[in-house]
N, C-alpha and C positions, 0 to 999 in steps of 0.2 A: 504494500500500500504506500503510495507517495505521501509526502508531507501534508500536514493539515493546511487547508486553504482558508481564505477569508470567509468564503461561503459556509464552510463547515464550522468555523468559529462562531459566525453569526447564528447559525442554527443551534449550536450548543448553548448560546446565550439567549436564545429567543429574541434576537434583535432583528427587526423587520424593516428598519429604516436605513437609508444610506448616509445619513448625516454624520455618523461616527466611523465611517469606513477608514478614514486616514488614521484616526486615533486607534482603532482596533487593529489595523495593519501594523502599527508601531508596537502595540502590546504583544501581538502574535510574534513579531520578529524578536522582541526582547525575550519572550518565553522560549523560543527556539534556540536563541543564542545561549541562554542560561542552561538549558537542558543539554545542548551540544557540548558545552564546557564540562558539565557535571558527568556526562557519559563518555566524553571524548569521541563523539560520533556526530554525524550529520542527520538531524531528525527530518530532513527533507528528501532523503533518498528512498527509492523503492525498497520494500522489505523492512521498513521500520516496524519494530514490534508494536502490537496494539497497546500494551501498557505505556509505552513511550508516547504514542500519539494521544492517549488519554491524559497523560501528564501535561503535554503541550496544551491541550484544551483546558485543563484545570488551572494551570498557571496563567494562561491568557485571561481566563475568566476572573481569576483573583486580581490580576493587575488592572483589568478593566473596571471591576467593581470597587476596588480599593485604590484610588488614585493618589492618595496622600500617604506620607510615611506614618502618620498617626492621626487619629480622630478623637477629639475630646468627647467624653461621655459615652464612648462605646468600648466594648471589650475587644481588645486587639487579638488578631490571630495571624501568626507568621505566615503559614502556608495552609492550603486546604488539607483537611483530614485525609490521610492515606496517600498524599502526593509523593512523599519520599519513599513510601513502601512500593509504589508503582515502579520507581526508578532503581530500587535497591539491587536487583539482579544485573543491572546494566551500568552501575556506577564504575567509573574509572578511578582507581586509587593512584595517587602520585606521592612518592616519598622523597 
């Protein structure tokens, strides 16, 4: 399966308007870059495992929905529940 597209990210987020396409494209690129660095792989190639694609969607959604480093009066969450568990088998360790 090739990398996650803007349309797939919009479907995941239930976004039906085009007004946020540029913003969402940037969040998707940031998520792919972060996951690529974490796994030492390219999440845009064919054959990307389904858990990695799900992690791309989850991180994109998290970045899109939480655009500030911190929010006053809300409980903070670092990353979506289970996000790192999806990537654990693909993590690249460097020493």
